[in-house]
N, C-alpha and C positions, 0 to 999 in steps of 0.2 A: 698409376704411381706406385701402388703396392707391388705390382709385378715387377718393376725395375728394381725396387728395394730387395725384393726376394732374389733376383738375379745377382745383384751386387753382393748380398749377403752370402749366396751359395758359391759365387766365385772366390770371394775372400777366404771362406771356409775350405774349398778346395785347394787353394794355394798353401794354406796353413797346414793342411793334412798332408800335402806332399812334402813340405819342409820338415814336418814332424818326424818322418820315419827314422832318420838317423838318431834322433833324440829320445825315441820311444822308451828305451830302457832306463834312462837317466831322469826324465822329468814328466810329471803328469801332464796330460793334455791341457787342462784349464790353465796350469801355470805357463805352459808353452804358448797357449793363445794369447794370454796376458802378455807375455814377453814380446810377442811379434806385434800385436796391435798396440800395446804401449810403446814398443820401439819405434813404430812407425809415427805414432803421435808425438813422441819424443823428438825424432828428427824433424817433423812438420814445426814443432814448437821452436826448436833452435834455430831452423831455417827462417822461419818468419820473424823471429826475434832479432836475427842478423839484419834482415832486410829492414825491418822497422827502424832499429837502432841506428844502422850506418846509412840508409838511403832515404828513408821516409822522414825520419826525425833529424837526420844528419848530425847526430850526436849533440843536438841543441836541446837546452832546457825548454820545457813546454810550459809557457806562461799562460795561466788561465785568469789572469787578473787578481783573483783572491789567493790563489796559491800557484807556486812554481814547482813543477815536478822534473826531477832529474831525467835525463833521457833514458837511462837504463831501466828506471821504474815505469816510465811512460810506455816503453816498448813492451814491457811485460803487461801492463794493462791493455793495450791494443790488441795483443796477440791472445790474450786469455779467453775472450768469448769464443773464439775459433777453435782452440784446442780443448776448451771445456766441452763444447758440442760433440766434437769428434770423439773425445774421450768417453762420454757418456754412452754415445751410440754403440762404440766398440765393445764397451764393457757389457752393455745390456744385451746386445744382439749378436756378438761374436764370442766373448769370453765367458760370461758368468750366466749362461743360458739356463743353467739348472736352478736358479733363484726361484723360489715360490712366492717372493713378495711382489705385490702389486707395483706396476710401473710408476705411479705417482709417489708411492712410498720410497722406491729405489731412487727416483729423482730428488725427493726431499733429502734423503740420507746422503746422496751424492752431492747435493749443494753444501751439506754440513761438512762432508769430508773435504771438499775442495776448499771450504773456508778455511780449514786447517792447513791446507796446502798453500792457500795464498799467504796466510800468515808466515808459514815456514819459508816460502819463497822470499817474501818481503824482508824478513829478519836475516836470512842467509845471504841475500844479494847485499844488503846494507853492510853486514858483517864483512863479506869478501871483498867488496869494492871499496868502502870507506875505511875500513880499519886494517884490513890485510892487504890492501892495495893490489888486488887481483883484477886483471882486465875484465871488463864487464861481460864479454862473450864467455871467456873461460870461467868466470864466476858463476854465470848462468848454467854452465855444463856441470859444475861441482854441486850447485844448488839442486839441479834436476836429479842427480843421483840420490841425494838425500830424500827429495820429495818422492821419487819414484817408490822407494822402499816403504815409505809411510803410506803411500796411496795404495799400494798392493795390498799391504796388511789391513787397512781400514776397509777396502772395497771387498776383500775376500771374507772378512769376519763380521762385517757390519752391514755395508751398503747393499751388497748383493748375496747376502747370507743364503745358503742352500738348505734344503730340507735336511739333507745329511747333517750339516752343522747343527741345525736345530734340534735334532735327536740326540746329538752327543752330548748336549748340556743337561 
């Protein structure tokens, strides 16, 4: 299993390295890796959200007996564990590989940062859909832009802090 993971990681890094060449003068490698892996995770997130909202939930309220969840929030809840996992793995093994923090510390901090992302997602979706009357899939796209900026900053300077960043303080 470890050998397969190594080959997948090597393949992803190879593709990113090829894509990076034209951007070398404009963007640091770590930021580019974050953009590529985050972009892939973003596309996966929006695609899964669309599938869940439109086809699995069929735009219907999810009634759990005790609570009823709007379909756009339920779609977010169902998609979240998938993109949480892929996001952490990409960040740890592809993007922020220079971090000297232990994996369990990174995971704990990632959980905290994602908690902020969840809150930001929830508030933004509610705002866009219920108060600004934006279509749910478009609202999810706007929300994602806000959350991506937050996520990059929190991951770069907190969750996967590198030794270089530690020395600068």
